[in-house]
C-alpha positions as CSV (number, residue, x, y, z in Angstrom):
1,M,-1.3,-12.6,-10.5
2,K,1.8,-14.8,-10.3
3,L,1.8,-18.2,-8.5
4,Y,5.2,-19.1,-7.4
5,F,5.8,-22.8,-7.5
6,A,8.8,-25.0,-7.0
7,A,10.3,-24.1,-10.4
8,A,10.4,-20.4,-9.5
9,F,13.2,-20.8,-7.0
10,L,16.1,-23.1,-6.1
11,S,15.8,-25.7,-3.4
12,L,18.2,-25.7,-0.5
13,S,20.1,-28.5,-2.1
14,A,20.5,-26.3,-5.2
15,I,21.8,-23.5,-3.1
16,S,24.3,-26.0,-1.7
17,T,25.3,-26.8,-5.3
18,V,25.8,-23.1,-6.0
19,A,28.0,-22.7,-3.0
20,N,30.0,-25.7,-4.0
21,A,30.4,-24.4,-7.6
22,Q,31.9,-21.2,-6.3
23,D,34.8,-23.1,-4.9
24,S,35.1,-25.8,-7.6
25,N,37.7,-25.6,-10.4
26,A,36.4,-25.9,-13.9
27,G,36.4,-29.6,-15.0
28,S,37.2,-30.9,-11.6
29,A,35.0,-33.2,-9.6
30,P,32.7,-31.4,-7.2
31,E,34.0,-31.1,-3.6
32,K,31.9,-31.7,-0.6
33,P,30.0,-28.4,0.2
34,D,31.6,-26.3,2.8
35,P,29.1,-26.0,5.7
36,S,30.3,-22.5,6.6
37,V,29.7,-21.3,3.0
38,I,26.2,-22.9,2.9
39,K,25.4,-21.2,6.2
40,A,26.7,-17.8,4.9
41,L,24.6,-18.2,1.7
42,K,21.4,-18.9,3.6
43,S,20.7,-15.5,5.1
44,G,17.2,-16.6,5.9
45,G,17.9,-20.1,6.9
46,D,15.8,-22.7,5.1
47,T,13.5,-19.9,3.9
48,T,16.3,-18.6,1.7
49,V,15.8,-18.6,-2.1
50,K,18.3,-18.2,-5.0
51,K,17.1,-15.3,-7.1
52,S,18.4,-12.2,-8.7
53,G,16.9,-9.4,-10.9
54,P,13.9,-7.1,-10.2
55,N,11.8,-9.8,-8.5
56,A,14.4,-11.0,-6.1
57,F,12.4,-9.8,-3.1
58,S,9.0,-11.2,-4.3
59,L,9.3,-14.9,-3.8
60,P,7.8,-17.1,-1.0
61,A,10.0,-18.7,1.6
62,G,12.0,-21.5,0.0
63,N,10.6,-24.1,2.5
64,L,7.0,-23.0,2.3
65,P,5.0,-26.1,1.1
66,L,2.9,-25.9,-2.0
67,S,-0.2,-26.2,0.0
68,K,0.5,-22.8,1.5
69,R,1.5,-21.1,-1.8
70,L,-2.1,-20.1,-2.6
71,D,-2.4,-18.2,0.7
72,F,0.8,-16.4,-0.1
73,S,-0.5,-15.5,-3.6
74,V,-3.9,-14.3,-2.3
75,G,-2.1,-12.1,0.3
76,N,0.1,-10.8,-2.6
77,S,-2.9,-9.8,-4.6
78,F,-4.3,-7.6,-1.7
79,F,-0.8,-6.1,-1.2
80,R,-0.2,-5.4,-4.9
81,N,-3.5,-4.4,-6.4
82,P,-5.0,-0.9,-6.0
83,W,-7.9,0.1,-3.8
84,V,-10.6,2.4,-5.2
85,Q,-12.9,5.2,-4.1
86,A,-16.3,4.1,-2.7
87,P,-18.9,3.4,-3.8
88,A,-17.6,1.0,-6.5
89,T,-18.5,-2.3,-8.0
90,T,-15.2,-3.6,-6.7
91,D,-16.6,-3.7,-3.1
92,A,-13.9,-5.9,-1.8
93,R,-11.4,-3.2,-2.6
94,D,-13.3,0.1,-2.1
95,G,-13.1,2.7,0.6
96,L,-9.8,4.4,-0.4
97,G,-9.1,7.6,1.5
98,P,-10.5,10.1,1.6
99,L,-7.0,11.1,2.5
100,F,-4.1,8.8,1.6
101,N,-0.5,8.5,0.6
102,T,-1.0,5.6,-1.9
103,N,-3.7,3.5,-3.3
104,G,-1.8,0.2,-2.9
105,C,1.0,-1.2,-0.6
106,Q,3.2,-2.1,-3.6
107,N,3.4,1.5,-4.7
108,C,5.6,2.3,-1.6
109,H,7.2,-1.1,-1.1
110,I,8.2,-1.2,-4.8
111,K,8.6,-4.8,-5.9
112,D,8.5,-5.6,-2.1
113,G,11.7,-3.5,-1.8
114,R,12.9,-0.1,-0.7
115,G,11.2,3.3,-1.3
116,H,13.0,6.5,-2.2
117,P,12.7,10.2,-1.7
118,P,11.2,12.3,-4.4
119,E,13.5,13.4,-7.2
120,P,13.8,17.0,-8.2
121,G,10.7,18.0,-10.1
122,D,8.6,15.1,-8.7
123,S,5.1,16.4,-7.9
124,N,4.6,14.0,-4.9
125,A,6.6,11.7,-2.7
126,V,4.9,8.4,-3.5
127,S,7.2,6.0,-1.6
128,M,8.1,8.4,1.2
129,L,5.9,9.8,3.9
130,V,6.2,12.3,6.7
131,R,5.3,11.5,10.3
132,L,3.9,14.4,12.3
133,S,3.6,15.1,16.1
134,I,4.0,17.7,18.7
135,P,5.9,17.5,22.0
136,A,4.1,16.0,25.0
137,M,3.9,18.9,27.4
138,T,1.0,18.4,29.8
139,A,0.6,15.5,32.2
140,E,-2.3,14.2,30.1
141,Q,-0.2,14.2,27.0
142,K,2.7,12.5,28.6
143,K,0.4,9.8,29.8
144,A,-1.1,9.4,26.3
145,V,2.4,8.8,24.8
146,I,2.5,5.5,26.7
147,T,-0.3,4.0,24.6
148,D,-0.2,6.2,21.5
149,G,3.6,6.6,21.1
150,V,3.3,10.3,20.1
151,I,0.9,13.2,20.4
152,P,-0.5,13.7,16.8
153,E,-0.4,17.2,15.2
154,P,-3.9,18.6,16.1
155,T,-5.0,19.4,12.5
156,Y,-3.2,16.9,10.4
157,G,-2.7,13.9,12.7
158,G,0.2,11.6,12.9
159,Q,1.1,11.5,9.2
160,L,0.7,13.8,6.3
161,Q,-1.5,12.5,3.5
162,D,-0.4,14.1,0.1
163,F,-3.2,12.5,-2.0
164,S,-7.0,12.5,-1.7
165,I,-10.1,11.1,-3.5
166,S,-12.3,13.3,-5.6
167,G,-14.3,15.7,-3.4
168,A,-11.5,16.1,-0.9
169,R,-8.2,18.0,-1.0
170,P,-4.7,16.5,-0.1
171,E,-3.4,17.7,3.2
172,G,-0.3,19.1,1.7
173,Q,2.8,18.4,-0.4
174,I,6.3,17.3,0.7
175,K,9.2,19.4,-0.4
176,L,12.8,18.3,0.1
177,T,16.0,20.3,-0.5
178,Y,19.6,19.3,0.3
179,S,22.8,21.0,1.5
180,D,26.2,19.5,1.1
181,V,28.2,18.0,3.9
182,P,31.8,17.1,2.8
183,V,33.6,14.3,4.7
184,T,37.3,13.6,4.2
185,F,39.0,10.2,4.6
186,A,42.5,9.9,6.0
187,D,44.0,9.5,2.6
188,G,42.4,12.7,1.4
189,E,39.5,11.4,-0.6
190,V,36.3,13.5,-0.1
191,V,32.8,12.2,-0.1
192,T,30.0,14.8,-0.2
193,L,27.0,13.8,1.9
194,R,23.6,15.5,1.4
195,K,21.7,16.8,4.4
196,P,17.9,17.0,3.8
197,E,15.7,20.0,4.7
198,L,12.1,19.1,4.9
199,A,9.1,21.4,4.4
200,I,5.4,20.9,3.9
201,T,3.8,23.2,1.3
202,E,0.2,23.8,-0.1
203,L,-1.5,23.1,3.3
204,N,-5.2,22.7,2.7
205,Y,-6.6,22.4,6.2
206,G,-4.9,25.3,8.1
207,P,-1.5,25.9,9.5
208,L,0.7,23.3,11.2
209,H,1.1,23.6,15.0
210,S,4.0,26.0,15.8
211,D,5.8,23.2,17.6
212,V,5.3,20.5,15.0
213,L,7.9,17.7,14.7
214,M,8.4,16.1,11.3
215,S,10.2,13.0,10.2
216,A,10.5,11.8,6.6
217,R,10.5,8.0,6.1
218,I,11.0,5.9,3.0
219,A,9.4,2.4,2.8
220,P,11.7,-0.3,4.0
221,P,12.1,-3.7,2.2
222,M,9.6,-6.5,3.0
223,I,11.9,-9.5,3.0
224,G,12.4,-11.6,6.1
225,L,9.9,-9.8,8.2
226,G,8.3,-13.0,9.5
227,L,11.7,-14.3,10.7
228,L,12.3,-11.0,12.6
229,E,8.9,-11.4,14.2
230,Q,10.0,-14.9,15.4
231,I,13.2,-13.8,17.2
232,P,12.7,-14.5,20.9
233,E,12.4,-11.4,23.1
234,A,14.9,-13.1,25.4
235,T,17.5,-13.1,22.6
236,L,17.1,-9.4,22.1
237,V,17.4,-8.7,25.8
238,A,20.5,-10.8,25.9
239,I,22.1,-8.8,23.1
240,A,21.3,-5.6,24.8
241,R,22.9,-6.9,28.0
242,E,25.9,-8.1,26.2
243,Q,26.4,-4.6,24.5
244,E,26.1,-2.9,27.9
245,N,28.5,-5.3,29.6
246,A,31.1,-4.8,26.8
247,A,31.3,-1.1,27.7
248,Q,32.4,-0.1,24.2
249,G,29.9,2.8,23.8
250,V,27.2,0.7,22.2
251,S,24.1,0.1,24.3
252,G,20.9,-0.8,22.6
253,K,17.4,-0.9,24.1
254,L,14.1,-2.4,23.3
255,N,11.2,-0.1,22.4
256,K,8.0,-0.8,24.3
257,V,4.9,-0.1,22.3
258,W,1.1,-0.6,22.5
259,D,-0.3,-3.8,21.2
260,V,-3.8,-3.0,20.1
261,E,-5.0,-6.7,20.2
262,K,-3.4,-7.5,23.6
263,Q,-4.1,-4.0,25.0
264,Q,-0.7,-3.9,26.7
265,L,2.8,-2.7,26.2
266,V,5.0,-5.2,24.3
267,T,8.4,-5.2,22.5
268,G,8.5,-3.2,19.3
269,R,10.1,-4.7,16.2
270,F,8.9,-3.0,13.1
271,G,9.3,0.5,11.6
272,W,12.3,2.8,11.6
273,K,12.0,3.3,15.4
274,A,10.5,-0.1,16.2
275,G,7.1,1.5,16.8
276,Q,5.0,-1.5,15.9
277,P,4.9,-4.9,17.7
278,T,3.6,-7.3,15.1
279,L,3.2,-7.6,11.4
280,M,-0.5,-7.8,11.8
281,Q,-0.6,-4.4,13.5
282,Q,2.0,-2.9,11.2
283,N,-0.1,-3.9,8.2
284,A,-3.3,-2.7,9.7
285,A,-1.7,0.6,10.7
286,A,-0.3,1.1,7.1
287,F,-3.7,0.3,5.6
288,N,-5.2,3.0,7.9
289,G,-2.5,5.7,7.7
290,D,-1.2,5.2,4.2
291,V,-4.3,4.0,2.2
292,G,-7.1,5.5,4.4
293,L,-8.8,2.2,5.1
294,T,-10.4,1.1,8.4
295,S,-10.1,-2.4,10.0
296,N,-11.2,-3.9,13.3
297,L,-7.7,-3.0,14.7
298,F,-8.0,0.6,13.5
299,P,-11.8,1.3,13.1
300,N,-11.5,5.1,12.7
301,E,-10.8,7.0,9.5
302,N,-7.5,8.8,9.4
303,C,-9.1,12.3,9.6
304,T,-8.7,14.5,12.7
305,S,-11.5,16.2,14.5
306,Q,-10.7,19.3,12.5
307,Q,-11.3,17.6,9.2
308,S,-14.9,16.9,8.4
309,I,-14.5,15.2,5.1
310,C,-14.4,11.7,6.6
311,N,-18.0,12.2,7.7
312,E,-19.1,13.9,4.5
313,L,-17.8,11.5,1.9
314,P,-18.9,7.8,1.4
315,D,-16.8,5.0,2.8
316,G,-16.4,1.4,1.9
317,G,-18.3,0.1,4.9
318,K,-16.9,-0.9,8.3
319,P,-14.4,-2.4,8.3
320,E,-13.1,-1.6,4.9
321,V,-10.3,-4.2,5.3
322,S,-11.8,-7.4,6.6
323,D,-10.1,-9.7,9.2
324,N,-9.8,-12.3,6.4
325,V,-7.9,-9.9,4.1
326,L,-5.6,-8.9,7.0
327,D,-4.8,-12.6,7.7
328,F,-3.8,-13.1,4.0
329,V,-1.6,-10.0,4.0
330,E,0.0,-11.0,7.3
331,F,0.8,-14.4,5.8
332,Y,2.3,-12.9,2.7
333,S,4.4,-10.4,4.6
334,Q,5.6,-13.1,7.0
335,H,6.8,-15.4,4.2
336,L,8.5,-13.1,1.7
337,A,11.9,-14.8,1.3
338,V,15.4,-13.3,1.8
339,P,17.5,-14.0,-1.4
340,S,20.8,-15.8,-0.8
341,R,24.1,-14.0,-0.5
342,R,26.4,-13.8,-3.4
343,N,30.2,-14.0,-3.9
344,V,30.7,-15.2,-0.3
345,T,34.1,-16.9,-1.2
346,D,35.4,-13.9,-3.1
347,P,38.6,-12.9,-1.3
348,R,37.7,-9.2,-1.3
349,V,34.3,-10.0,0.1
350,M,35.8,-12.1,2.8
351,K,38.3,-9.3,3.7
352,G,35.4,-6.9,3.8
353,E,33.5,-9.1,6.2
354,A,36.6,-9.2,8.5
355,I,36.8,-5.4,8.4
356,F,33.1,-5.1,9.1
357,A,33.8,-6.9,12.4
358,E,37.1,-5.2,13.1
359,V,35.5,-1.7,13.0
360,G,32.6,-2.8,15.2
361,C,29.7,-2.8,12.8
362,D,28.7,-6.3,14.0
363,S,28.0,-4.9,17.5
364,C,24.5,-3.8,16.2
365,H,24.2,-5.5,12.8
366,R,24.1,-9.0,14.3
367,S,24.2,-12.3,12.3
368,Q,23.7,-15.8,13.6
369,I,20.3,-15.5,15.4
370,T,17.9,-18.4,15.8
371,T,14.2,-17.9,15.6
372,A,11.8,-19.4,18.1
373,K,10.1,-22.7,17.8
374,N,6.6,-22.1,16.4
375,A,4.4,-25.0,15.3
376,E,1.9,-22.6,13.8
377,L,4.5,-21.1,11.4
378,P,6.7,-24.1,10.6
379,A,8.6,-22.5,7.7
380,L,9.8,-19.8,10.1
381,S,10.4,-22.0,13.1
382,E,13.9,-22.6,14.6
383,Q,15.8,-21.0,11.7
384,L,19.4,-19.9,11.9
385,I,19.4,-16.6,10.2
386,N,21.8,-13.7,9.4
387,P,19.7,-10.6,9.4
388,Y,22.4,-8.2,10.4
389,T,20.3,-6.4,13.0
390,D,19.6,-6.5,16.7
391,L,16.2,-4.9,16.4
392,L,17.3,-2.5,19.2
393,L,17.2,1.2,19.4
394,H,20.5,3.1,19.3
395,D,21.5,6.7,19.5
396,M,22.7,7.5,16.0
397,G,23.9,11.0,16.7
398,E,22.8,14.5,15.9
399,G,23.4,14.1,12.1
400,L,20.6,11.5,11.8
401,A,18.4,12.9,14.5
402,D,14.8,13.7,13.6
403,N,14.2,15.1,17.1
404,R,10.9,13.2,17.2
405,G,10.3,10.6,19.9
406,E,8.2,7.4,19.4
407,Y,7.2,5.5,22.6
408,L,10.6,5.0,24.3
409,A,12.7,6.0,21.3
410,N,14.0,9.5,21.6
411,G,14.7,11.9,18.7
412,R,18.2,10.6,18.2
413,E,17.4,6.9,18.4
414,W,16.7,4.5,15.5
415,R,16.2,0.7,15.3
416,T,19.2,-1.1,13.7
417,A,18.1,-1.7,10.1
418,P,18.5,-5.3,8.8
419,L,21.2,-5.5,6.1
420,W,20.2,-8.8,4.5
421,G,19.4,-8.2,0.8
422,I,20.9,-4.7,0.8
423,G,23.1,-5.6,-2.1
424,Y,20.1,-6.3,-4.3
425,T,18.7,-2.8,-3.9
426,E,19.7,-1.4,-7.3
427,E,18.5,-4.3,-9.4
428,V,15.2,-4.6,-7.5
429,N,14.4,-0.9,-7.1
430,G,16.6,0.9,-9.6
431,H,18.3,3.1,-7.0
432,T,20.7,3.1,-4.1
433,N,19.0,5.4,-1.6
434,F,19.5,4.3,2.0
435,L,18.8,5.3,5.6
436,H,15.3,6.2,7.0
437,D,14.8,9.2,4.6
438,G,16.8,8.0,1.7
439,R,19.5,10.7,2.0
440,A,22.4,8.3,1.4
441,R,23.0,7.7,-2.3
442,T,25.6,5.0,-1.7
443,L,26.4,2.4,0.9
444,M,29.5,4.4,1.9
445,E,27.4,7.6,2.4
446,A,25.1,5.5,4.7
447,V,28.1,4.4,6.7
448,L,29.4,8.0,7.0
449,W,26.1,9.3,8.4
450,H,26.5,7.0,11.4
451,G,27.2,8.9,14.7
452,G,26.4,8.6,18.4
453,E,26.9,5.0,19.4
454,A,28.3,4.2,16.0
455,Q,30.7,7.2,15.9
456,Q,33.8,5.1,16.8
457,S,33.0,2.6,14.0
458,R,32.5,5.4,11.5
459,D,35.8,7.1,12.6
460,K,37.6,3.8,12.0
461,V,36.2,3.6,8.5
462,L,37.6,7.1,7.8
463,T,41.1,5.7,8.5
464,L,40.8,2.7,6.2
465,S,42.7,2.6,2.9
466,K,40.9,2.8,-0.4
467,T,41.4,-0.9,-0.9
468,D,39.9,-1.7,2.5
469,R,37.0,0.6,2.0
470,D,36.2,-1.1,-1.3
471,A,36.4,-4.5,0.4
472,L,33.9,-3.3,3.1
473,I,31.5,-2.2,0.4
474,A,32.0,-5.4,-1.5
475,F,30.9,-7.3,1.6
476,L,27.8,-5.2,2.0
477,Q,26.9,-5.7,-1.6
478,S,27.2,-9.5,-1.1
479,L,24.4,-9.5,1.4
């Protein structure tokens, strides 16, 4: 277990020094830090840390006091360490499964970062899962979608579990194949995208419903989630209204999802389709669906009525994840810091930032948002942040469509993914797989998959010169 103390990260004054050093000539006296550069560096406001390398996503908020670092580290331990099959002497961590996708959160959110699709020859998906559902056809089903978001597949539920404990069998295995989709820039350069084809093999509990809907999802990065949770709903509503009034073909909307604690519909923020309202519920749902653990928020095992193994095999007691553990994991996930931007004064990066705005990417990937005042979470309160998201749902076109709705999100709509930290992906996770299913192998491939409301921006990118395209990518890599 690592305890992250003051020596593990740079203070905000140190970040200011870094910013100043970028513009200082060797041997000259330091100039007064440029406020605009400091603001650009601090993607997460005062929570930002200066860190690179494989652990860049694993530090606590830079302004988190030492008195709260222990809570962060305890939450980290429950996020990082594996759960085991019951009964076990490790009764604080038993109850795994019987069906699951992973035995620990960190296995999917590798180093608190981004998951990836299985490589050819991989026997399981590990950091990618598959959501399952069927269309809501009857009046009763359509009513259920309001509170449940989807109608689960009758035999396998809302998510395929490709692992199991001893005495049970995995539900099935995920198989991905790809076909090529060539895209040509105006100057003749060709980029070959890969279009995934998803199949489920080795089904152990019967056939899938004939109308099953499937959606592959890789684990997203964990950084800055507490800041996103603190963006006022009024801010998101104002952004949506501004987009609509601009009449430029971009018109985001809030998802409205069921809050289990409040027992009412609220704004969704988390997940690829903004299907979860809070980090507490997101974490509890992941414990339940991904690890097979019950909690007071989700007291039922993740078996369907057609799977008897949940009643036949021992569990870890109810609840298997206590409220105390959920509180620690919530605190941890709220306070994972966003690393500072890099190379912000590089002329090519600055040019790429201007191009990013010129082609319209900033219509959805918003910077300069201020979090709400919250005395209970002072480190996250009233922070000026640059998340590069509006947290809204947008139609992304047929190319990215999974044709599977979730609450108000239809089969072509996705929440705008935050871009902060995206330039650290390779050094943290050892790959550059992007988008909800990891199909994009480069940032440019991710851009070229954009359609629907982003089609105009994507088409403008196709007309850019090689120099301008490289500048755009340099900007994204600086985030």
